[in-house]
N, C-alpha and C positions, 0 to 999 in steps of 0.2 A: 160794124164788123159782122160778117155772116159766120165766120169761123175763126178759130185761133190760127189757122194756116196763114191767114193774111197778116197777122201780127208776127208770126214766126219768120216769115220770109223777109221781114225788114231787118233781121239780124243775121250776122255771119259768125260762125264758131270762132274763127281766128281773130276776128275783130273784138269779140268779147274777151278772148284770152289776152289780147294786147291791152285792153282797158284795165283788166285786173292787174296786170304787171306794172301799170303806171301809177297805181294808187299809192299815196304817201300816208304817213302817220297823221299829218295835219288834215288830210281828207277824211280819215277815219274819225278823228275827233270832231270835225265839223258835222259829219253825219250823225254822230251820237248825240250832239247837242240840239239837233233839229226836232221840233215838236211833231211834225208830220213827215214821216219817212216815205220815200218813193222807191220804185224799183231800182233806180240808180244808187240810192243809199244801200239797198240790199247788196248790190254788187260790191260796193265799197267794204261792207262788213264781212264779205266772203274772202277778201284779199289776204295775202300773206302779211301785209302791213297791219291788218286788224288783229292778228294773233298777239301783237304787242299790247293790246288793250283787252285781252280776254278776261282778266279778273273783273274789270269794270263792266264788261258786257254780261258776265255771269250774274253780277249783282243786279243789273238792270233787268235781266231776264227773270230772275226770281221775283222781283217787285211787280213787274208787269203781269206775270202769270197769276200771281196771287190776287192782284187787282181785278183781273177779268174772270178767273175761274175759281178763286178761292183756294183753300188748301185741300183739294180733292183730286183723286186719281180714279178715273173710270177703268174698271177691269173687264176684260173679255177673254174668250178662248176661241181659237179656230176649230172648225169642224170640217175636216177634209172629206169631200164626197167621192172623189175619184182621182186616180193618178193616170188615167188614160189621156193621151195627148197626141195630136197630129202634127205638132210643130217640132222642128229640130232647133233647139236653143243651146248654145255652147256652154251655158252657165247653170243649167237647170237639171235636177235629178229626174224630172218627169219627161225629159226630151225623148222623142220618138226613137232615136237610135240607141237608147239604153234598153237592152233586151232583158229586162228583169220582170218580176211579178207585177202584174197590173190588177187593179181592183176598183170596182164601182159599188158603192153601198146599195143594198136592197132596202126596201121600206123598213123591214124588220131590223136590219143592221143599223139603219139610220136612227131608229128610235132607241135602240140599245145604247148607241153612242150618246144620244141626247140625254138618256137617263143618267149616265155616268157624269156628264157635265152638270146636270141639275144637282146631283149629289155633292158636287164640288162647290155649289153655290152660284154657278154661272147663270146669268140672266141676259147676257149680251154675247151673241155668237157671230162669228165670221165664217160663212160658208165658202169653201175654197175647192176648186177643181182644176185639172188640166184642161187644155183647150181641145175638146173632141166633140164637135157639134152633133154628130149622129148618135153618140153614146150618152153624152151629158149635154143635151141641148135645153132650150127653153121649157119644153114640157116636163123634163126631169126636174129642173129648178123650180118650176111652178108647183109641182107635186111636193117637193121637199119643203118649200116654204109653207104650204098648206098644212103639212103634217107637224111642222115645228112651231108655227105661229102661236098655237094655244099655250105653249110651254115656255116661251121666251119673250121678254119685253122688247128686245131690240135685235133685229136680224140684218146683218150686212152681207154683201157678197163680193167675192174676188174671183171672177170667172172670165171666160173669153169675151172680147168686145161684142156687143149686141147692137141691134138696130133700135132706133128711138121708140118704136111701138112696142118692142119687146121689153125695153126698160120700163116703159109706162105700165105694161101688164104686170111685171114683177113688183113694181111700186104699189100697184093697186092690191096685189096679193099680200103685201105686208113687208116688203123689203124697205128698210129705212135708209141705208147708205150703200154706195157702190164704190169700190176701190179699183183703180186701173193705173198701172204704171207704164210709162213710156219706155222704161228701162234705160235708154239713153236718147238724148236729143241730137246726137252727132249723126246726122243723116248719112254722111259719106261712108261711115263704117257700120251703120245699123244692120245692113244685109249680112255682114260677116258674122254677126252674132246670131242672126236668124235666117239661116240659109234655105229653110224649107218650111212651108205651111203658111196659113193665113196671116200669122203674126209677122211674116216678112214684109207685109205691106205697111211701110212706115206711115204714110199719110192717113190710112184708114184708122190706125191706132191713134194717131195724133188727133183725129176728129172725134174720138170716142167721148171725151168729157163734154163736148158740145151736145152730143146725142143724149147723154145722161141729164144734162142741164135742161134741155128742151122737154124732156120727159117729166120734169118736176120732181126728181128724186131729192129727198130732204138733205142728204149730205153726200159730197163728192170727195173721195180720197185720192191722193196722188203721191208720186215720189219717183226717184230714179234708183237704179241698182248701183250702189256705191262700190266702185271697183272696176267697172267696165272702162270708163273714160275719166278724164279729169273731173273730180267731184265739184270743184268750184264752178266750172263752166256749165256742167250738166245741171247743177242746182240753180244757177241763175236762170236757165231756160225753164226749169220747173216752176220757179217763183213767177217768172213772166207769164207762164200759163195760168197759174193761180190768180194773178192780178187781173188778167183778162176775164177769167171765169167769174170772179167775184163781182165785177162790174156788169157782166152780161146776164148772170143768173143770180141776182142779188137776194132772192128768197131762199136759196140753198146755203147750207153751212159747208165749211171746207176743212179738210185735215191733211196733214202731210206725214208720211212715214219715211224711215231711213234704213231700208234694207241693205246691209253690207253683205258682200259675197261671203257665203259660208260653205264649208265642205259639203259636197253632195256627189252622188254617183256620176262619174264621167265628166265632171265640169272642168273648165279652164281655171288656171290660177288668175287672181286679180291682176289687171294691167296697172292699176294705180292703188297703192296701199294707203288706206285712210286710218290714221292713228286716232286714239280716243280723244285727244285734244282737238283734232280736226273736226270730229263729229260734234263735240261740245260747241266749237265755234259756229258750226252750221246751225245747230239748234238755237243758239243765241241770236244769230243773224235773222233767222225766221221770226223769232218772237219779238225782237226789237223792231223789225220792219212791220209786223202784222200781229197786233194784239189779239185779234179774234180767231186766229188760226189754231185749230186743235193739233196737238203734237203727240204722235203715237210712237211708242218704243216697244219693239217686239222682243221675244226671247232669243233672237239672234245675238243680242248683246250680252255681255258678261254680267255676273252677279254684282261685281264691284261697280261697273259703270251704271247699271240700273239702280243700285242703291243710292248713288249720288244724283242721278238725273231726276229723281222724284222731286228734289228741291230746286231743280234748275230747268224748268220749262215743260216737263212732261205733263200731259193732261190725260193720256190714255195708255194703258199697258196691257199686254197679253200675259198670261200666266198658265203654268201647267200644260204647255202646248205640245201637241203631237202633230207632226206634219205628214202623216200618211193616213189614207182612208182606213178606218177601223182601228186606229192607233190607241184609242182609249180603252178598247175592250175586245173587239171581235176579230181583229187581224193585226197583231202587233208586229208582224214580220213583213208587211207589204212595203213597197218602195216609198222612201221618204223624199220630199221635195228638197230638203236641206237639213243639216244637223242643227239642233238648237244649242245654245250656249248656257243659258240660265235654265236649269232643269228643276228649280224649286217648285213645290206644289202651290196651288192657289192659296191655301191657308198660310203657307210660309211667306208668300208675297204680301198677303193682307197684313200679316204681323209686321213685316219690314216697313210697310207704308205707315202703319200706326206708330211704330217706334220713331219714325222720322217726323211725327207730329202732323201727319196728313190723314185724310179720311178716305179709305178705300170704298168706292161706290160700285155696287153690283147692278143697280137699277136706278137711273136718274130721271126717267120720264115714262109715261104711259101713252101708247099710241092713240088711245081713245080721245086724248086731249089735244092731239096734233092739229086739229082744225081751229083751235082757239088762239 
């Protein structure tokens, strides 16, 4: 296969929906008993029928996660570089049609924000920006990574889709992982959510993880925006994408995130409501299907949910998050991408993890050893 597009075109949204609706409880139990799970088993574990075995799935998830990752939770914090964006997206506070205060961090402001994060004990940062190539393009990211690399052990990025050579350049500068979300795999309605901007090109975005993989980036993160379309169908396509990527770019690691729609300036209401029990089922389905997959839980989720998911599959969590550029110190009033739900500090999250019997990890590797 040359790209995921060839795999994607073998499946139809409505056909996947019909398959999910036909799953029986006996199908679920058969999948749970299998030693080696396939993408078809993942579909079974997403079904409404599988919710009847959620308690068993949760116990299996806990066992499998501890077996592969131990009792550790990697902690990180986002660092928002800019809320400038040239896209109109109906669900995002950064959307071009939201005429509110915009900001892009200067070098000085960037380092002030970094110093606050360091004082919180943060050693793993996720650089985030809106999609505005002329204002925050590759030269801006390259400069930011160069400034930050001496101070942080692990730098991830979540920015606009780039070309393969651009990903390779940033990887050489010190970027460890790249996160990119398709938002929804429902091609027929994708344009409705992205009416203007480069992001409206469905297939360019779909091909982005291939460009990341070919560039040799150490870790690739994915996910869908939970609330746009049917979470079961969208999540099946996301797992299908991960399955393809793991086989094609086997030297890379992979993670999945679960962004549920949160309040933000000017956004639509969710089309599909996802309850906490649904999200737990989704996390369990991913873990039972794929023991090696890293599972990341952000501050979009509530304190109660995050307290429980520490024991049920999570391997990575954000804490103390600010979702606006300068939000930690220099400009606390700039436009947020979305409201956070769990507003506890990094110290409070570390304490919660320890009370759960787990080890909060601020730094789990050093880039100097990545060639060994």
